[in-house]
C-alpha positions as CSV (number, residue, x, y, z in Angstrom):
1,M,-15.0,38.5,6.5
2,L,-15.4,41.0,3.7
3,D,-17.8,43.1,5.8
4,A,-15.0,43.8,8.3
5,E,-12.9,45.3,5.5
6,L,-15.7,47.6,4.5
7,E,-16.0,49.1,8.0
8,G,-19.7,49.9,7.6
9,R,-19.4,51.5,4.1
10,R,-21.5,50.6,1.1
11,F,-19.9,48.6,-1.6
12,I,-20.7,49.6,-5.1
13,V,-19.5,47.9,-8.2
14,V,-19.7,49.8,-11.5
15,S,-19.2,48.1,-14.9
16,N,-20.4,48.3,-18.4
17,R,-21.6,44.6,-18.4
18,Q,-24.3,43.7,-16.0
19,P,-24.3,40.4,-14.0
20,F,-27.6,39.3,-15.4
21,A,-30.1,40.5,-18.0
22,H,-33.9,40.0,-18.4
23,V,-34.7,38.7,-21.9
24,H,-37.9,38.0,-23.7
25,H,-38.3,34.3,-24.4
26,K,-41.4,33.2,-26.3
27,N,-44.2,34.1,-23.8
28,S,-42.1,34.7,-20.8
29,I,-39.2,36.8,-19.4
30,R,-36.0,34.9,-18.6
31,V,-33.0,35.8,-16.5
32,E,-29.7,35.2,-18.5
33,K,-26.1,35.6,-17.4
34,P,-23.6,37.0,-19.9
35,P,-20.6,35.0,-21.2
36,S,-18.2,37.0,-19.0
37,G,-15.6,35.8,-16.6
38,L,-15.5,39.3,-15.0
39,T,-19.2,39.2,-13.9
40,L,-19.0,35.5,-12.9
41,A,-16.0,36.2,-10.7
42,L,-17.3,39.4,-9.1
43,E,-20.8,38.3,-8.3
44,P,-19.8,36.3,-5.2
45,I,-18.2,39.4,-3.8
46,V,-21.2,41.6,-4.3
47,Q,-23.4,38.9,-2.9
48,A,-21.2,38.6,0.2
49,T,-21.3,42.3,0.9
50,G,-25.0,42.9,0.0
51,G,-23.8,45.7,-2.2
52,T,-25.1,47.5,-5.3
53,W,-24.1,46.8,-8.9
54,I,-24.5,49.6,-11.5
55,A,-24.2,48.6,-15.1
56,A,-25.5,49.3,-18.6
57,A,-28.7,47.5,-19.6
58,S,-28.4,44.9,-22.3
59,G,-31.5,42.7,-22.2
60,S,-34.7,43.0,-24.3
61,A,-36.8,43.0,-21.1
62,D,-34.5,45.0,-18.9
63,K,-36.7,48.1,-18.8
64,E,-39.8,46.1,-17.9
65,T,-38.1,44.7,-14.8
66,T,-36.8,47.9,-13.3
67,D,-38.3,50.8,-11.4
68,A,-38.1,54.5,-12.2
69,N,-34.5,54.7,-11.0
70,G,-33.4,51.7,-13.0
71,R,-33.2,49.4,-10.0
72,V,-34.2,45.8,-10.6
73,N,-37.4,45.1,-8.7
74,P,-38.1,42.4,-7.5
75,R,-34.7,40.8,-7.4
76,P,-34.4,37.4,-9.0
77,P,-34.3,34.4,-6.7
78,G,-30.8,33.9,-5.1
79,V,-29.7,37.5,-5.8
80,D,-28.8,39.3,-2.5
81,Y,-27.7,42.6,-3.9
82,D,-29.2,45.5,-5.8
83,L,-28.7,45.9,-9.6
84,R,-29.2,49.4,-11.0
85,R,-29.3,49.6,-14.7
86,I,-28.3,52.5,-17.0
87,F,-30.1,52.8,-20.3
88,L,-27.8,54.4,-22.8
89,P,-29.3,55.7,-26.1
90,P,-28.6,53.1,-28.8
91,K,-26.4,55.4,-31.0
92,L,-24.4,56.5,-28.0
93,H,-23.9,53.0,-26.8
94,E,-22.8,51.9,-30.3
95,D,-20.1,54.6,-30.5
96,F,-19.1,54.2,-26.9
97,Y,-19.0,50.4,-26.7
98,T,-18.6,49.1,-30.2
99,G,-16.6,52.1,-31.2
100,F,-14.2,53.5,-28.7
101,A,-14.1,50.7,-26.1
102,N,-13.8,47.7,-28.5
103,S,-12.4,49.2,-31.7
104,T,-10.0,51.6,-30.1
105,L,-9.0,50.7,-26.5
106,W,-9.2,46.9,-26.8
107,P,-6.8,46.5,-29.8
108,L,-4.6,49.3,-28.4
109,C,-4.1,47.3,-25.2
110,H,-3.7,43.9,-26.7
111,I,-0.7,42.9,-28.7
112,A,-2.8,40.9,-31.1
113,Y,-1.7,42.7,-34.3
114,H,-5.1,44.4,-35.0
115,Q,-4.8,48.1,-35.7
116,P,-6.9,50.3,-33.4
117,R,-9.1,53.0,-35.0
118,F,-9.3,56.5,-33.6
119,E,-12.7,58.2,-34.4
120,E,-13.5,61.6,-32.9
121,R,-17.2,60.7,-32.6
122,W,-16.3,57.5,-30.7
123,W,-14.2,59.5,-28.2
124,R,-17.1,62.0,-27.7
125,A,-19.5,59.1,-27.1
126,Y,-17.0,57.6,-24.6
127,E,-16.8,60.9,-22.7
128,Q,-20.6,61.2,-22.6
129,A,-21.2,57.7,-21.5
130,N,-18.7,58.0,-18.7
131,K,-20.5,61.2,-17.6
132,I,-23.8,59.4,-17.6
133,F,-22.3,56.7,-15.4
134,A,-20.9,59.4,-13.1
135,D,-24.4,60.9,-12.7
136,V,-26.0,57.6,-11.7
137,V,-23.2,56.6,-9.4
138,A,-23.1,60.0,-7.6
139,D,-26.9,59.7,-7.2
140,E,-26.5,56.3,-5.7
141,V,-23.8,57.3,-3.3
142,N,-25.7,60.5,-2.3
143,G,-22.7,62.0,-0.5
144,Q,-22.3,59.1,1.9
145,P,-19.1,57.0,2.7
146,A,-18.7,54.2,0.2
147,I,-16.3,52.1,-1.7
148,I,-16.8,52.4,-5.4
149,F,-15.2,49.6,-7.4
150,I,-15.0,50.4,-11.1
151,Q,-14.4,47.6,-13.6
152,D,-12.3,47.7,-16.8
153,F,-11.5,49.8,-19.8
154,H,-15.0,51.0,-20.6
155,L,-14.9,53.6,-17.7
156,A,-11.4,55.1,-17.7
157,L,-12.8,58.7,-17.3
158,L,-15.2,57.8,-14.5
159,P,-12.7,57.8,-11.5
160,Q,-11.8,61.5,-11.9
161,L,-15.5,62.5,-12.3
162,L,-16.4,60.6,-9.1
163,R,-13.4,61.8,-7.0
164,E,-14.8,65.3,-7.5
165,R,-18.5,64.4,-6.9
166,C,-18.2,61.8,-4.1
167,P,-15.5,63.2,-1.7
168,K,-16.4,60.8,1.1
169,A,-16.0,57.7,-1.2
170,V,-13.0,55.7,-1.9
171,V,-12.7,55.1,-5.6
172,A,-10.9,52.0,-6.9
173,Q,-10.7,50.4,-10.3
174,F,-9.5,47.1,-11.7
175,W,-8.2,47.1,-15.3
176,H,-8.9,43.6,-16.5
177,I,-6.9,43.7,-19.8
178,P,-3.2,44.3,-20.3
179,W,-1.7,47.8,-20.2
180,P,0.7,48.4,-23.2
181,N,4.1,49.9,-23.1
182,P,4.4,53.7,-23.4
183,E,5.5,53.5,-27.1
184,A,2.3,51.6,-28.0
185,F,0.0,53.7,-25.9
186,R,1.3,57.1,-27.2
187,I,-0.4,56.6,-30.6
188,C,-3.8,57.3,-28.8
189,P,-4.8,61.0,-29.5
190,W,-6.6,61.2,-26.1
191,R,-4.0,59.4,-24.0
192,R,-3.6,62.2,-21.5
193,E,-7.3,62.5,-20.9
194,L,-7.5,58.7,-20.3
195,L,-4.5,58.8,-17.9
196,R,-5.9,61.7,-15.9
197,G,-9.2,59.9,-15.6
198,L,-7.5,56.8,-14.2
199,L,-5.5,58.9,-11.8
200,G,-8.7,59.9,-10.2
201,N,-8.6,56.5,-8.5
202,H,-7.3,56.1,-5.0
203,L,-6.3,52.5,-6.0
204,L,-5.8,51.2,-9.5
205,G,-5.3,47.5,-9.9
206,F,-3.9,45.3,-12.7
207,H,-3.5,41.5,-12.9
208,L,0.3,41.6,-13.2
209,P,3.2,43.8,-11.8
210,Y,4.3,44.0,-15.5
211,H,1.2,45.9,-16.4
212,C,1.6,48.1,-13.3
213,N,5.1,49.1,-14.5
214,N,3.9,49.8,-18.0
215,F,1.2,52.1,-16.6
216,M,3.5,54.0,-14.3
217,D,6.1,54.4,-17.1
218,T,3.3,55.7,-19.4
219,V,2.2,58.2,-16.8
220,D,5.7,59.3,-16.1
221,R,6.3,60.0,-19.8
222,E,3.0,61.7,-20.6
223,L,2.0,63.8,-17.5
224,Q,3.6,66.2,-15.1
225,V,3.3,63.9,-12.1
226,R,5.6,62.3,-9.5
227,V,6.0,58.6,-9.8
228,D,7.0,57.1,-6.5
229,H,8.3,53.6,-7.2
230,E,9.1,53.0,-3.6
231,T,5.5,53.1,-2.6
232,N,4.0,52.2,-6.0
233,A,2.1,55.4,-6.2
234,V,1.5,58.4,-8.6
235,V,1.2,61.8,-7.0
236,S,-0.6,64.4,-9.0
237,S,-1.1,68.1,-8.4
238,T,-4.7,69.4,-8.4
239,G,-3.8,73.1,-8.1
240,A,-3.8,75.4,-5.0
241,G,-1.1,73.4,-3.5
242,T,-3.1,70.2,-3.1
243,H,-2.2,66.7,-4.4
244,T,-3.9,63.4,-5.0
245,R,-2.2,60.1,-4.6
246,T,-3.1,57.0,-6.7
247,M,-1.7,53.7,-5.5
248,V,-1.0,51.2,-8.4
249,A,-0.8,47.5,-7.5
250,G,-1.0,44.0,-9.0
251,F,-3.7,41.6,-7.9
252,P,-3.9,38.4,-10.0
253,M,-7.7,37.7,-10.3
254,S,-9.0,34.3,-9.6
255,V,-12.3,32.3,-9.5
256,D,-14.9,31.1,-7.0
257,Y,-13.1,27.8,-6.4
258,P,-15.5,26.3,-3.8
259,R,-18.6,27.1,-5.8
260,I,-17.1,25.6,-9.1
261,Q,-15.9,22.5,-7.3
262,A,-19.2,22.0,-5.6
263,S,-21.2,22.4,-8.9
264,A,-18.9,20.3,-11.0
265,N,-18.8,17.4,-8.6
266,T,-22.5,16.7,-8.1
267,S,-23.9,13.4,-9.4
268,A,-26.0,15.4,-12.0
269,A,-22.9,17.2,-13.3
270,R,-21.0,13.9,-13.6
271,R,-23.8,12.3,-15.5
272,E,-23.9,15.3,-17.9
273,A,-20.1,15.1,-18.3
274,A,-20.3,11.4,-19.2
275,K,-23.0,12.2,-21.7
276,L,-20.8,14.9,-23.3
277,R,-17.9,12.4,-23.5
278,R,-20.1,9.8,-25.2
279,Q,-21.5,12.4,-27.6
280,Y,-18.3,14.2,-28.6
281,G,-15.5,11.8,-27.5
282,H,-16.9,8.7,-29.3
283,G,-15.7,5.9,-27.2
284,N,-12.0,5.7,-26.3
285,R,-10.9,8.8,-28.2
286,K,-9.4,11.7,-26.3
287,L,-11.5,14.8,-25.9
288,A,-9.8,18.2,-26.1
289,I,-11.8,21.4,-25.8
290,S,-11.4,25.1,-25.8
291,V,-13.8,27.7,-24.4
292,E,-13.7,31.4,-25.1
293,R,-15.4,34.4,-26.7
294,L,-15.0,34.5,-30.5
295,D,-12.3,37.1,-30.3
296,Y,-9.1,37.6,-32.3
297,S,-7.0,38.0,-29.2
298,K,-7.8,34.4,-28.1
299,G,-5.6,32.8,-30.8
300,I,-8.3,30.6,-32.3
301,L,-6.9,30.6,-35.8
302,E,-3.4,29.9,-34.4
303,R,-4.8,27.0,-32.5
304,L,-6.6,25.6,-35.5
305,H,-3.3,25.8,-37.5
306,A,-1.6,23.9,-34.7
307,I,-4.2,21.2,-34.6
308,E,-3.8,20.6,-38.3
309,R,0.0,20.5,-37.9
310,L,-0.5,18.0,-35.0
311,F,-2.0,15.5,-37.4
312,E,0.8,16.1,-39.9
313,R,3.7,15.8,-37.4
314,H,2.1,13.2,-35.2
315,P,-0.2,11.1,-37.5
316,E,-0.7,8.5,-34.8
317,W,-3.3,10.9,-33.2
318,R,-5.5,10.8,-36.3
319,E,-8.9,9.4,-35.3
320,Q,-7.6,9.2,-31.7
321,V,-8.6,12.7,-30.5
322,E,-11.4,15.1,-31.2
323,F,-11.2,18.8,-30.6
324,V,-14.4,20.7,-29.6
325,H,-14.2,24.4,-30.1
326,I,-16.8,26.3,-28.0
327,A,-16.8,30.0,-28.8
328,T,-19.5,32.5,-27.8
329,P,-20.2,35.0,-30.5
330,S,-18.8,38.4,-29.3
331,R,-19.1,42.0,-30.3
332,T,-20.9,40.9,-33.5
333,T,-21.5,44.5,-34.6
334,V,-17.7,45.2,-34.9
335,R,-16.5,44.5,-38.4
336,A,-13.2,43.0,-37.2
337,Y,-15.1,40.4,-35.2
338,Q,-17.4,39.6,-38.1
339,D,-14.4,39.0,-40.3
340,Y,-12.7,36.9,-37.7
341,A,-15.7,34.7,-37.2
342,H,-15.9,34.0,-40.9
343,A,-12.2,33.2,-41.0
344,V,-12.6,30.7,-38.1
345,E,-15.5,29.0,-39.8
346,S,-13.5,28.7,-43.0
347,A,-10.5,27.3,-41.2
348,V,-12.6,24.6,-39.4
349,A,-14.2,23.6,-42.6
350,G,-10.8,23.4,-44.3
351,I,-9.3,21.1,-41.6
352,N,-12.3,18.8,-41.6
353,G,-12.5,18.8,-45.4
354,R,-8.8,17.6,-45.6
355,L,-8.7,15.2,-42.7
356,A,-12.1,13.9,-41.7
357,T,-13.0,10.3,-42.2
358,P,-16.5,8.7,-42.2
359,G,-16.3,8.1,-38.5
360,W,-14.2,11.0,-37.3
361,T,-14.4,14.8,-37.4
362,P,-11.2,16.4,-36.2
363,V,-12.7,19.7,-35.1
364,Q,-16.3,20.4,-34.0
365,A,-17.2,24.1,-33.7
366,L,-19.9,25.2,-31.4
367,H,-20.4,28.9,-31.8
368,I,-23.0,29.2,-29.1
369,Y,-23.5,30.6,-25.6
370,V,-23.1,28.0,-22.9
371,E,-24.3,28.7,-19.3
372,P,-21.4,28.7,-16.7
373,E,-22.6,25.5,-15.0
374,Q,-22.7,23.7,-18.3
375,V,-19.2,24.9,-19.2
376,W,-18.0,23.3,-15.9
377,N,-19.6,20.0,-17.1
378,W,-17.6,20.3,-20.3
379,Y,-14.4,20.7,-18.2
380,Q,-15.3,17.5,-16.3
381,A,-15.7,15.7,-19.6
382,A,-12.5,16.9,-21.2
383,D,-9.1,15.1,-21.2
384,A,-7.5,18.4,-22.1
385,V,-8.4,22.1,-22.3
386,V,-6.4,24.3,-24.6
387,V,-6.1,28.1,-24.0
388,S,-4.2,29.8,-26.8
389,S,-4.6,33.5,-26.2
390,L,-2.2,35.8,-28.0
391,H,-2.3,38.3,-25.2
392,D,-4.5,38.1,-22.1
393,G,-4.6,40.0,-18.9
394,M,-5.3,36.9,-16.9
395,N,-7.7,34.3,-18.6
396,L,-10.1,32.9,-16.0
397,V,-11.0,29.9,-18.3
398,A,-7.7,28.3,-17.3
399,K,-8.4,28.7,-13.6
400,E,-12.1,27.6,-13.9
401,F,-10.8,24.4,-15.6
402,V,-8.4,23.7,-12.8
403,A,-11.3,24.1,-10.4
404,A,-13.8,22.0,-12.3
405,G,-11.7,19.5,-14.4
406,R,-11.0,15.8,-13.7
407,D,-8.0,14.8,-11.6
408,N,-6.2,13.4,-14.6
409,A,-7.0,16.2,-17.1
410,V,-4.3,18.4,-18.7
411,L,-4.2,22.2,-19.2
412,V,-2.4,23.5,-22.3
413,L,-1.9,27.2,-21.7
414,S,-0.5,30.1,-23.7
415,E,2.6,31.7,-22.1
416,F,1.1,35.1,-23.1
417,T,-1.7,34.9,-20.5
418,G,-1.5,36.4,-17.1
419,A,-2.5,33.0,-15.7
420,A,0.7,31.4,-17.1
421,R,2.6,33.2,-14.3
422,S,1.0,31.1,-11.6
423,L,-0.2,28.0,-13.4
424,R,3.3,26.7,-14.0
425,E,2.3,23.0,-14.1
426,A,0.3,23.5,-17.3
427,V,1.8,22.5,-20.6
428,Q,2.8,26.0,-21.7
429,I,2.9,26.9,-25.4
430,N,3.7,29.8,-27.7
431,P,0.6,30.1,-30.0
432,F,2.6,31.9,-32.6
433,A,5.0,28.9,-33.0
434,T,2.8,26.5,-34.9
435,D,5.2,23.4,-34.9
436,A,6.0,23.8,-31.2
437,F,2.4,24.3,-30.4
438,A,1.5,21.1,-32.2
439,D,4.2,19.3,-30.3
440,G,2.8,20.7,-27.0
441,L,-0.6,19.3,-27.9
442,A,1.0,15.9,-28.6
443,R,2.9,16.0,-25.3
444,A,-0.3,16.8,-23.4
445,L,-2.3,14.0,-25.1
446,A,0.4,11.4,-24.5
447,M,1.3,12.4,-20.9
448,P,1.3,9.5,-18.4
449,E,-1.5,9.2,-15.9
450,E,0.7,9.7,-12.9
451,E,2.2,13.0,-14.3
452,R,-1.3,14.3,-15.3
453,R,-2.6,13.7,-11.8
454,D,0.4,15.3,-10.1
455,R,0.2,18.4,-12.3
456,M,-3.5,18.9,-11.6
457,R,-3.0,18.4,-7.9
458,R,-0.4,21.2,-7.9
459,L,-2.5,23.5,-10.0
460,R,-5.5,23.0,-7.7
461,W,-3.5,23.9,-4.7
462,R,-2.5,27.2,-6.3
463,V,-6.0,28.1,-7.4
464,S,-7.7,27.0,-4.2
465,H,-5.3,28.9,-2.0
466,Y,-5.8,32.1,-4.0
467,D,-9.4,32.2,-5.0
468,I,-11.7,35.2,-5.7
469,G,-12.3,35.7,-2.0
470,A,-8.6,36.1,-1.3
471,W,-8.4,38.5,-4.3
472,A,-11.2,40.6,-2.9
473,R,-9.7,40.7,0.6
474,D,-6.3,41.8,-0.8
475,L,-8.0,44.7,-2.7
476,L,-10.0,45.9,0.3
477,R,-6.9,45.7,2.5
478,A,-5.0,47.7,0.0
479,I,-7.7,50.3,0.2
480,R,-7.4,50.4,4.0
481,Q,-3.7,50.7,3.7
482,R,-4.1,53.7,1.3
483,E,-6.4,55.4,3.8
484,F,-4.1,54.8,6.7
485,D,-1.1,56.0,4.8
486,A,-2.9,59.2,3.7
487,Q,-3.6,60.4,7.3
488,D,-0.6,62.7,7.3
489,F,2.7,63.3,5.5
490,A,4.7,62.1,8.5
491,I,3.4,58.6,7.8
492,Q,4.3,59.0,4.2
493,S,7.9,59.8,5.2
494,A,7.9,56.7,7.5
495,I,6.9,54.5,4.6
496,V,9.9,55.6,2.5
497,S,12.6,55.8,5.2
498,G,11.6,53.4,7.9
499,P,9.4,50.4,8.9
500,G,5.9,50.3,7.5
501,P,3.1,51.9,9.6
502,R,1.1,49.6,11.9
503,Q,-2.6,48.8,11.9
504,P,-4.6,49.5,15.0
505,G,-4.1,46.3,17.0
506,G,-0.5,46.0,16.1
507,A,-0.2,44.0,12.8
508,D,2.2,45.5,10.3
509,F,0.8,47.0,7.1
510,P,2.6,45.8,4.0
511,R,5.1,47.9,2.2
512,G,4.2,49.2,-1.2
513,G,6.3,46.6,-2.9
514,R,4.1,43.8,-1.5
515,L,1.2,45.1,-3.4
516,A,3.1,45.5,-6.7
517,C,4.1,41.8,-6.3
518,A,0.5,40.7,-6.1
519,G,-1.1,41.6,-2.8
520,S,0.4,39.3,-0.2
521,A,3.3,37.0,0.6
522,R,0.9,34.1,-0.1
523,T,0.0,35.6,-3.5
524,A,3.7,36.1,-4.4
525,D,3.9,32.3,-4.7
526,F,1.3,32.4,-7.3
527,A,2.6,35.3,-9.2
528,G,5.4,33.3,-10.8
529,D,9.1,34.1,-11.0
């Protein structure tokens, strides 16, 4: 079905993180997948289209498994797309990735109260890395028609570079993290360069209409452009009387629901889930888990404070529930992440030191990488999953749990995640409000069986009816809409003053407002109020 939307064009995904890495392991080379919801969600789309994925190398054996152009050869079993790797010099990668991407842009876009740093050398490295990506992508496209789908905040300058070098290609980008309000973004010294880079896209997508509005308000304040709220577009002048048009729309990302369901419900997965319950739940105790990267935006410390408060305010839960905290070490070269990891370890030790008994440990911390399929087994084992992000564009952990968890399990979800807009049957909490958070945990743990099952049934309906395939189709249809609308200015006038243009074959194209509300009438139901 996705092939029909491509209309014979190549589909090229570009991201900093690759979908798999080759890693030396003892006397062999092993294929490993990164702890990334982004790559896990996107891989089925690239598989379905037989496309090409371009990404930065990250594995110790990556170079040994690629040809002279950086293309992985041979493909690993089950991989039906090309992966082309970019080998950035180590110092450049450190300043680009550890520096500007994760110490400047990440904290700038997340309201997690961590101050971003603005280093000139990091900005120069960010510029250079984006140019290197542009060289490789332009070489891959080779002047032919294509859809280039760029991912996330690492490559904000790339769209403008590609729009000039790949005139036959459609350039689209999905920004997976929040976009801050104009007042927050304006502290960035290179804000205008970043905005101009992003306006090189034909289509720019965010998870939520709220982030779309923040972006358009930022552009309106910082650049000499025309912001068209009627059609959700930004029109920029390129000189000599020509203009470019960037459509901005919200598409709430989802997960591969059928694949996760199929994997989590095999007899082998159920046996593994039962083993995890025996090992960590210890008999009749409740098992509550959390799964995330070890990142300050995930609200791990806030959750630990709430767990301790739970046992103070609701002592009946002492020795009746165990919390397992699974956190993959992340960005370990960034000082803020090192400090945060130490703070989390100290908090866990403090809780256990004050509350543990000879047969009970309140919090068990597993700071390890867990393969996706194994994570789904954990979801099958859990009575509750707790997502406590302080600020999150979407949070796919919540949706994965809905797809993989038991029928009578409960989701405890931060109201500051994008997922909270659609997953309304979760027990929603404010991670900053420690007492209320603790009470939310108690409510989830004590919830009657019938209510738990009804909530999970409704959550599953939402996630299954808007999965990663529906998300991809909405994006590709939006690209087709943009192309159709751009055929002449008469059509543009018709969009504003009259009925929307019609597809060949007679079906109405959606108006721009449809896209800003999440891509389709069906999706609007999941976008929340």
